[in-house]
GUMAR-79507 format. One line per 4 residues: number of its first residue (from 1); for each residue x, y, z of N, C-alpha, C, CB. Coordinates in steps of 0.05 Angstrom, whole numbers, plus 5000, padded with zeros to 4 digits. Glycine has a CB too. Example, Ala and Ser with C-alpha at 12.3 -4.5 7.8 and 13.67 -1.06 7.14 Angstrom:
1 = 5264/4886/5156/5246/4910/5156/5264/4934/5156/5226/4911/5181; 5257/4955/5142/5273/4979/5143/5258/5001/5157/5282/4988/5114
END
This chain:
1 = 4776/5504/4560/4778/5480/4577/4756/5461/4570/4777/5489/4608; 4762/5437/4561/4741/5419/4553/4727/5407/4577/4752/5397/4535; 4704/5395/4572/4687/5384/4594/4701/5362/4609/4661/5373/4582; 4716/5345/4595/4730/5323/4609/4751/5334/4628/4743/5304/4589
5 = 4766/5355/4619/4786/5366/4637/4774/5379/4661/4803/5386/4621; 4751/5394/4657/4738/5406/4679/4729/5385/4700/4713/5422/4669; 4718/5363/4689/4708/5342/4707/4731/5331/4723/4694/5320/4691; 4754/5325/4710/4776/5313/4724/4788/5333/4744/4798/5305/4704
9 = 4789/5359/4737/4799/5379/4755/4781/5381/4780/4801/5406/4741; 4755/5380/4776/4736/5381/4799/4740/5357/4817/4707/5382/4789; 4743/5334/4806/4747/5310/4822/4773/5311/4837/4746/5285/4805; 4794/5321/4824/4820/5323/4837/4818/5342/4861/4841/5333/4818
13 = 4801/5363/4859/4799/5382/4881/4781/5371/4903/4788/5408/4871; 4761/5355/4896/4741/5345/4915/4751/5321/4931/4716/5338/4901; 4763/5302/4918/4770/5277/4931/4788/5279/4955/4783/5259/4911; 4807/5298/4956/4824/5298/4979/4809/5301/5006/4843/5321/4977
17 = 4787/5316/5006/4773/5319/5031/4761/5293/5041/4750/5339/5027; 4757/5274/5024/4746/5249/5032/4766/5232/5047/4736/5234/5009; 4793/5237/5043/4813/5220/5054/4832/5233/5074/4828/5208/5032; 4830/5260/5077/4847/5272/5096/4840/5264/5124/4846/5303/5093
21 = 4859/5261/5142/4854/5253/5170/4837/5275/5184/4879/5248/5185; 4822/5266/5204/4807/5285/5220/4826/5298/5240/4784/5271/5235; 4827/5324/5241/4846/5337/5259/4839/5333/5288/4848/5367/5254; 4860/5332/5305/4855/5329/5334/4842/5354/5344/4881/5324/5349
25 = 4825/5351/5365/4810/5374/5375/4828/5392/5392/4787/5364/5392; 4850/5381/5404/4868/5397/5419/4888/5411/5401/4882/5380/5440; 4901/5431/5412/4921/5446/5396/4945/5429/5390/4929/5471/5411; 4953/5411/5408/4976/5394/5404/4967/5365/5401/4995/5397/5427
29 = 4986/5348/5394/4980/5319/5391/4984/5306/5419/4998/5306/5370; 4963/5295/5429/4964/5284/5456/4969/5254/5457/4939/5290/5471; 4970/5241/5433/4974/5212/5433/4989/5204/5408/4947/5197/5435; 4999/5180/5408/5014/5171/5384/4997/5170/5359/5026/5143/5390
33 = 4972/5162/5362/4956/5160/5338/4949/5188/5327/4930/5145/5343; 4947/5208/5345/4943/5235/5335/4968/5245/5321/4935/5254/5358; 4991/5237/5331/5016/5244/5318/5017/5232/5290/5040/5235/5334; 5007/5207/5288/5006/5195/5261/4989/5211/5242/4995/5166/5264
37 = 4965/5219/5252/4947/5235/5235/4960/5262/5227/4921/5240/5249; 4974/5274/5246/4987/5299/5239/5008/5295/5218/5000/5312/5264; 5024/5274/5220/5044/5268/5199/5031/5261/5173/5062/5245/5208; 5009/5246/5174/4995/5238/5149/4985/5262/5134/4973/5219/5155
41 = 4978/5284/5149/4967/5308/5136/4988/5319/5116/4960/5329/5156; 5013/5315/5122/5034/5325/5104/5037/5306/5079/5061/5327/5118; 5025/5283/5080/5027/5264/5058/4998/5255/5052/5045/5239/5066; 4981/5273/5044/4953/5267/5040/4948/5249/5016/4936/5292/5038
45 = 4923/5241/5013/4915/5225/4991/4923/5238/4965/4886/5219/4991; 4940/5225/4948/4947/5237/4923/4924/5237/4902/4971/5224/4911; 4899/5235/4912/4877/5243/4895/4881/5273/4890/4849/5237/4908; 4897/5286/4907/4905/5314/4903/4924/5314/4880/4917/5327/4929
49 = 4914/5316/4855/4931/5319/4832/4950/5296/4827/4946/5344/4834; 4940/5271/4827/4957/5249/4821/4968/5252/4793/4942/5222/4824; 4991/5239/4788/5005/5243/4763/4988/5236/4739/5031/5226/4762; 4974/5214/4741/4956/5206/4720/4936/5186/4732/4971/5193/4696
53 = 4912/5185/4722/4892/5167/4733/4901/5138/4731/4865/5171/4719; 4892/5122/4750/4897/5093/4748/4885/5083/4722/4886/5078/4773; 4898/5064/4709/4890/5055/4682/4865/5037/4683/4912/5039/4669; 4855/5030/4706/4832/5012/4708/4817/5020/4734/4841/4982/4709
57 = 4791/5020/4733/4775/5028/4756/4781/5010/4780/4746/5028/4750; 4787/4985/4775/4794/4967/4797/4820/4975/4810/4795/4938/4787; 4839/4984/4794/4865/4993/4805/4860/5018/4823/4885/4999/4782; 4843/5036/4813/4837/5059/4829/4824/5051/4856/4819/5078/4814
61 = 4807/5031/4855/4795/5021/4880/4816/5010/4898/4774/5000/4873; 4836/4996/4888/4857/4985/4904/4873/5008/4917/4876/4968/4888; 4879/5029/4902/4894/5051/4912/4879/5065/4935/4900/5072/4890; 4853/5070/4930/4838/5085/4950/4834/5068/4976/4810/5092/4939
65 = 4832/5042/4973/4830/5025/4996/4856/5026/5013/4824/4995/4988; 4879/5025/5000/4904/5026/5014/4908/5053/5027/4927/5020/4995; 4900/5075/5014/4902/5101/5025/4884/5103/5050/4893/5123/5005; 4861/5091/5049/4843/5091/5072/4855/5076/5096/4817/5079/5065
69 = 4868/5054/5090/4882/5038/5111/4904/5055/5124/4894/5012/5100; 4920/5069/5107/4942/5086/5118/4932/5109/5135/4959/5096/5094; 4909/5119/5128/4898/5142/5142/4882/5134/5167/4880/5158/5124; 4880/5108/5173/4865/5099/5196/4885/5086/5216/4843/5078/5187
73 = 4890/5099/5239/4911/5089/5257/4904/5063/5271/4916/5110/5277; 4880/5052/5266/4875/5026/5278/4889/5004/5262/4844/5020/5278; 4900/5011/5239/4915/4992/5223/4945/4999/5224/4906/4993/5193; 4961/4980/5234/4990/4984/5235/5004/4961/5221/4999/4985/5264
77 = 5029/4958/5229/5046/4938/5216/5050/4913/5233/5074/4950/5209; 5047/4890/5221/5053/4865/5235/5059/4843/5214/5030/4856/5253; 5077/4826/5220/5082/4802/5204/5068/4778/5217/5112/4796/5201; 5051/4783/5237/5035/4762/5250/5048/4752/5275/5030/4740/5231
81 = 5032/4747/5295/5043/4737/5320/5058/4710/5316/5021/4733/5341; 5049/4695/5296/5062/4669/5291/5091/4672/5282/5047/4653/5270; 5098/4696/5273/5126/4702/5264/5142/4718/5284/5125/4715/5237; 5131/4722/5308/5144/4738/5328/5170/4725/5338/5125/4744/5352
85 = 5189/4742/5344/5214/4733/5356/5220/4752/5379/5238/4733/5336; 5241/4747/5395/5248/4764/5416/5256/4792/5406/5270/4753/5433; 5268/4793/5383/5276/4818/5371/5254/4832/5356/5299/4815/5354; 5234/4817/5347/5211/4828/5332/5186/4816/5343/5214/4822/5301
89 = 5176/4827/5366/5153/4815/5379/5126/4823/5366/5153/4824/5408; 5122/4814/5342/5097/4820/5328/5073/4810/5344/5097/4808/5300; 5051/4825/5341/5026/4817/5353/5004/4815/5332/5017/4837/5376; 4982/4801/5339/4959/4801/5321/4965/4786/5295/4951/4828/5315
93 = 4953/4797/5273/4953/4784/5247/4964/4803/5226/4925/4775/5239; 4976/4792/5205/4984/4808/5182/4963/4810/5161/5009/4795/5170; 4939/4799/5167/4917/4799/5147/4895/4818/5155/4906/4771/5144; 4901/4836/5174/4881/4856/5184/4874/4850/5213/4856/4855/5166
97 = 4873/4871/5229/4874/4899/5221/4902/4909/5214/4864/4916/5243; 4923/4894/5222/4950/4901/5215/4959/4886/5189/4970/4895/5237; 4978/4897/5176/4988/4886/5151/5019/4889/5150/4975/4900/5126; 5032/4871/5134/5059/4877/5127/5059/4886/5098/5078/4851/5131
101 = 5083/4891/5087/5084/4904/5061/5069/4889/5039/5113/4908/5052; 5073/4863/5039/5061/4847/5017/5031/4841/5022/5075/4821/5014; 5024/4836/5047/4995/4830/5052/4978/4855/5047/4991/4821/5081; 4989/4879/5051/4974/4903/5045/4968/4904/5015/4990/4929/5053
105 = 4988/4898/4999/4984/4899/4970/4965/4877/4961/5011/4895/4955; 4968/4853/4971/4950/4831/4964/4921/4838/4971/4958/4805/4979; 4916/4848/4995/4889/4854/5003/4878/4878/4987/4888/4860/5033; 4894/4897/4981/4885/4921/4966/4875/4912/4939/4907/4941/4963
109 = 4890/4896/4925/4882/4888/4898/4861/4867/4898/4906/4878/4882; 4861/4850/4918/4841/4829/4920/4813/4841/4924/4848/4809/4942; 4811/4859/4943/4784/4871/4948/4775/4888/4925/4785/4887/4974; 4793/4896/4908/4786/4913/4885/4777/4896/4861/4809/4930/4877
113 = 4778/4869/4863/4768/4852/4842/4789/4836/4827/4754/4869/4822; 4814/4838/4836/4835/4821/4824/4839/4797/4843/4862/4837/4821; 4833/4772/4834/4834/4749/4853/4862/4739/4858/4818/4727/4841; 4878/4757/4869/4906/4751/4874/4910/4732/4898/4923/4776/4877
117 = 4892/4734/4917/4895/4716/4940/4889/4687/4932/4877/4724/4963; 4869/4683/4915/4863/4656/4905/4886/4646/4888/4837/4657/4888; 4899/4664/4873/4922/4656/4857/4945/4647/4876/4932/4679/4839; 4949/4662/4897/4970/4655/4916/4965/4627/4928/4973/4676/4939
121 = 4940/4622/4935/4933/4597/4948/4934/4573/4930/4906/4599/4961; 4940/4578/4904/4945/4556/4885/4975/4555/4878/4929/4560/4859; 4990/4574/4889/5019/4576/4884/5033/4554/4901/5030/4604/4892; 5051/4539/4889/5065/4518/4904/5078/4528/4930/5086/4506/4887
125 = 5085/4553/4931/5098/4564/4955/5078/4566/4978/5109/4592/4949; 5052/4567/4972/5031/4569/4993/5034/4545/5012/5003/4569/4981; 5038/4521/5001/5042/4498/5018/5071/4492/5023/5028/4473/5006; 5088/4497/5003/5116/4490/5005/5130/4506/5026/5129/4494/4979
129 = 5123/4532/5029/5137/4549/5048/5121/4554/5073/5143/4576/5035; 5095/4553/5072/5078/4560/5094/5058/4539/5102/5064/4586/5088; 5059/4516/5090/5041/4494/5097/5012/4503/5096/5047/4484/5125; 5006/4521/5077/4978/4530/5074/4968/4548/5096/4961/4507/5071
133 = 4986/4559/5112/4977/4574/5136/4979/4605/5132/4994/4566/5159; 4990/4614/5110/4992/4643/5107/4973/4652/5085/5021/4652/5100; 4954/4669/5092/4932/4676/5073/4942/4690/5048/4912/4693/5088; 4962/4707/5051/4972/4722/5028/5002/4717/5025/4967/4752/5032
137 = 5012/4722/5001/5040/4716/4995/5059/4739/5003/5042/4711/4966; 5083/4737/4992/5104/4755/4999/5112/4772/4975/5128/4740/5010; 5131/4790/4980/5140/4807/4958/5151/4791/4934/5161/4827/4968; 5163/4768/4940/5175/4753/4919/5156/4733/4905/5199/4737/4929
141 = 5130/4734/4914/5110/4717/4900/5089/4734/4886/5097/4699/4920; 5089/4760/4890/5068/4777/4878/5067/4775/4848/5071/4806/4887; 5091/4776/4835/5091/4775/4806/5081/4748/4796/5119/4780/4795; 5089/4726/4809/5079/4700/4801/5048/4699/4802/5090/4678/4819
145 = 5037/4710/4823/5008/4710/4827/4994/4729/4808/5001/4716/4856; 5006/4752/4802/4994/4770/4783/4993/4758/4755/5010/4797/4782; 5013/4742/4748/5013/4728/4722/4989/4709/4720/5039/4713/4718; 4982/4696/4742/4958/4679/4742/4933/4695/4739/4957/4662/4768
149 = 4932/4718/4753/4909/4736/4751/4906/4746/4722/4911/4759/4771; 4928/4753/4710/4928/4763/4682/4923/4793/4681/4907/4749/4666; 4932/4805/4659/4927/4833/4654/4948/4852/4665/4901/4841/4665; 4971/4841/4676/4992/4857/4686/5018/4853/4670/4997/4851/4716
153 = 5033/4874/4669/5059/4873/4655/5081/4880/4675/5060/4891/4631; 5105/4869/4671/5128/4874/4689/5148/4891/4674/5140/4848/4699; 5158/4912/4688/5179/4929/4677/5202/4931/4696/5167/4957/4671; 5225/4936/4686/5248/4942/4704/5243/4970/4716/5275/4940/4689
157 = 5253/4974/4740/5250/5000/4753/5262/5022/4736/5262/5000/4780; 5286/5018/4725/5300/5039/4710/5285/5047/4685/5327/5029/4703; 5269/5028/4674/5255/5034/4648/5230/5051/4652/5248/5008/4635; 5219/5051/4676/5194/5066/4680/5194/5085/4704/5171/5047/4684
161 = 5217/5088/4717/5218/5104/4742/5210/5133/4737/5245/5103/4754; 5213/5143/4713/5205/5170/4707/5178/5173/4694/5226/5183/4689; 5164/5150/4692/5137/5151/4680/5118/5133/4696/5138/5143/4651; 5120/5134/4722/5103/5117/4739/5074/5125/4737/5112/5119/4768
165 = 5056/5106/4740/5028/5110/4739/5015/5103/4765/5015/5094/4716; 4995/5117/4772/4980/5111/4797/4970/5082/4796/4955/5131/4800; 4976/5068/4818/4968/5040/4819/4990/5021/4812/4945/5035/4802; 5013/5031/4802/5036/5014/4797/5045/5000/4824/5060/5030/4785
169 = 5053/4975/4822/5064/4961/4845/5094/4962/4843/5054/4931/4846; 5107/4975/4862/5137/4977/4862/5148/4956/4880/5145/5006/4872; 5168/4941/4869/5177/4917/4883/5207/4914/4883/5163/4893/4872; 5218/4907/4906/5244/4895/4909/5239/4867/4919/5263/4912/4928
173 = 5237/4847/4901/5225/4821/4909/5236/4808/4934/5229/4803/4887; 5261/4813/4940/5273/4800/4964/5268/4816/4989/5302/4796/4959; 5257/4840/4987/5256/4857/5011/5229/4871/5015/5277/4876/5009; 5217/4884/4995/5196/4903/5000/5178/4907/4976/5207/4929/5010
177 = 5154/4917/4981/5135/4923/4959/5117/4945/4969/5118/4897/4951; 5108/4962/4950/5091/4985/4956/5073/4991/4932/5108/5009/4964; 5054/5009/4936/5036/5017/4915/5041/5047/4909/5006/5013/4922; 5046/5053/4884/5050/5081/4876/5023/5095/4874/5066/5083/4849
181 = 5021/5119/4886/4995/5133/4886/4995/5160/4873/4985/5136/4914; 5017/5167/4860/5019/5193/4846/5035/5214/4861/4991/5203/4841; 5042/5235/4847/5058/5257/4858/5083/5248/4872/5040/5272/4877; 5095/5227/4862/5120/5217/4874/5118/5202/4899/5138/5240/4878
185 = 5093/5195/4907/5089/5182/4933/5080/5153/4930/5068/5197/4949; 5086/5137/4951/5076/5110/4953/5058/5109/4978/5099/5089/4955; 5041/5088/4979/5029/5080/5004/5040/5052/5010/4997/5080/5002; 5049/5048/5034/5063/5023/5040/5063/5017/5070/5092/5024/5030
189 = 5065/4991/5076/5069/4982/5104/5099/4979/5107/5054/4955/5110; 5111/4997/5123/5140/4999/5124/5152/4988/5150/5148/5028/5121; 5136/4980/5168/5147/4968/5193/5148/4988/5216/5174/4957/5187; 5156/4978/5239/5157/4995/5262/5183/5012/5263/5155/4978/5288
193 = 5204/5003/5249/5229/5018/5248/5230/5035/5224/5253/4998/5249; 5210/5053/5222/5209/5071/5199/5216/5100/5208/5180/5071/5186; 5219/5118/5189/5228/5145/5196/5209/5160/5214/5233/5161/5172; 5184/5151/5217/5164/5166/5232/5156/5152/5258/5140/5172/5216
197 = 5169/5130/5264/5164/5117/5289/5143/5095/5287/5155/5136/5309; 5141/5078/5308/5122/5057/5308/5125/5041/5334/5125/5039/5284; 5109/5020/5336/5109/5003/5360/5099/4976/5352/5092/5016/5383; 5105/4956/5369/5097/4929/5363/5067/4923/5368/5114/4910/5379
201 = 5054/4942/5382/5026/4938/5387/5009/4939/5362/5016/4960/5407; 4985/4927/5363/4966/4929/5341/4959/4958/5336/4941/4912/5346; 4956/4966/5312/4950/4994/5305/4976/5009/5298/4936/5008/5328; 4973/5033/5287/4995/5048/5277/5003/5069/5298/4988/5062/5251
205 = 5027/5067/5308/5038/5086/5328/5058/5105/5315/5050/5072/5351; 5056/5109/5289/5075/5127/5276/5071/5126/5246/5104/5120/5283; 5091/5116/5232/5090/5114/5203/5090/5086/5193/5113/5129/5190; 5078/5068/5209/5079/5039/5202/5066/5033/5175/5065/5023/5224
209 = 5043/5045/5170/5031/5045/5143/5026/5074/5136/5004/5027/5142; 5040/5083/5116/5040/5112/5111/5048/5118/5082/5059/5127/5131; 5052/5144/5077/5059/5153/5050/5088/5161/5050/5041/5177/5041; 5103/5151/5030/5132/5156/5029/5140/5164/5000/5147/5131/5038
213 = 5164/5174/4998/5175/5180/4972/5181/5155/4956/5201/5198/4974; 5174/5155/4931/5179/5131/4914/5208/5130/4904/5160/5131/4890; 5219/5153/4898/5246/5154/4886/5268/5150/4907/5250/5180/4871; 5292/5142/4897/5315/5139/4914/5314/5115/4932/5318/5164/4931
217 = 5299/5095/4923/5296/5071/4939/5309/5047/4924/5266/5065/4944; 5305/5023/4934/5318/5000/4922/5300/4983/4904/5329/4982/4944; 5280/4996/4892/5261/4982/4875/5275/4969/4851/5239/5000/4865; 5267/4945/4844/5278/4931/4822/5258/4928/4799/5288/4903/4830
221 = 5233/4924/4806/5212/4918/4786/5187/4934/4791/5205/4888/4786; 5171/4938/4769/5145/4952/4771/5125/4934/4757/5146/4980/4758; 5102/4929/4770/5081/4913/4759/5057/4932/4754/5073/4889/4778; 5048/4932/4729/5028/4951/4721/5004/4937/4707/5039/4972/4702
225 = 4980/4945/4715/4957/4934/4702/4955/4947/4674/4930/4940/4718; 4956/4930/4653/4956/4940/4626/4931/4930/4611/4981/4931/4611; 4912/4919/4626/4887/4909/4614/4865/4928/4622/4881/4880/4623; 4853/4942/4602/4831/4961/4607/4804/4948/4603/4834/4985/4590
END
């Protein structure tokens, strides 16, 4: 076993402890956020043997930030109070502490050193669609903004679905976007009507931002950092 492999194996074993949720002190889950943590334990940080390391340290930083958001129940799903309707009574902001699918990806990569928010705010859609009022873009603008940032390549889902890399951005431009984190899992803001429950209140009352299976979905495109 060479030194590099030993080092990587040690890190793969060590890192999960840094991101696993803190267990509830009671034997059962007494609140919605404890239920979220219990569910998240079944979908822990794929630092536990991720398929392959992220190709760039900044990408890894983006992945770890998003995992941290998913493991913290103070962060839930919202498209912003300004977009609330009677059927979707969103509260708070989509730019933190709550996020929607695209704002989670924008903030993850932006804080990791990719100036994607600045790119969005130079995108004609920033003023054309939102009058300069939405800090981050949508699923159908991420690729445009990544092209401005540079260093990313676009692939069809079918061409890379069996060779995904940690940090890949999985996108169905008209509907949804997520970050691939390894071992067949994504981290994503999936909304309040997800398989694990949720609520319109600020914070996560279920699986609003959580880990999900990557395969068997409606992904169309994959955006990958190819600049080392």
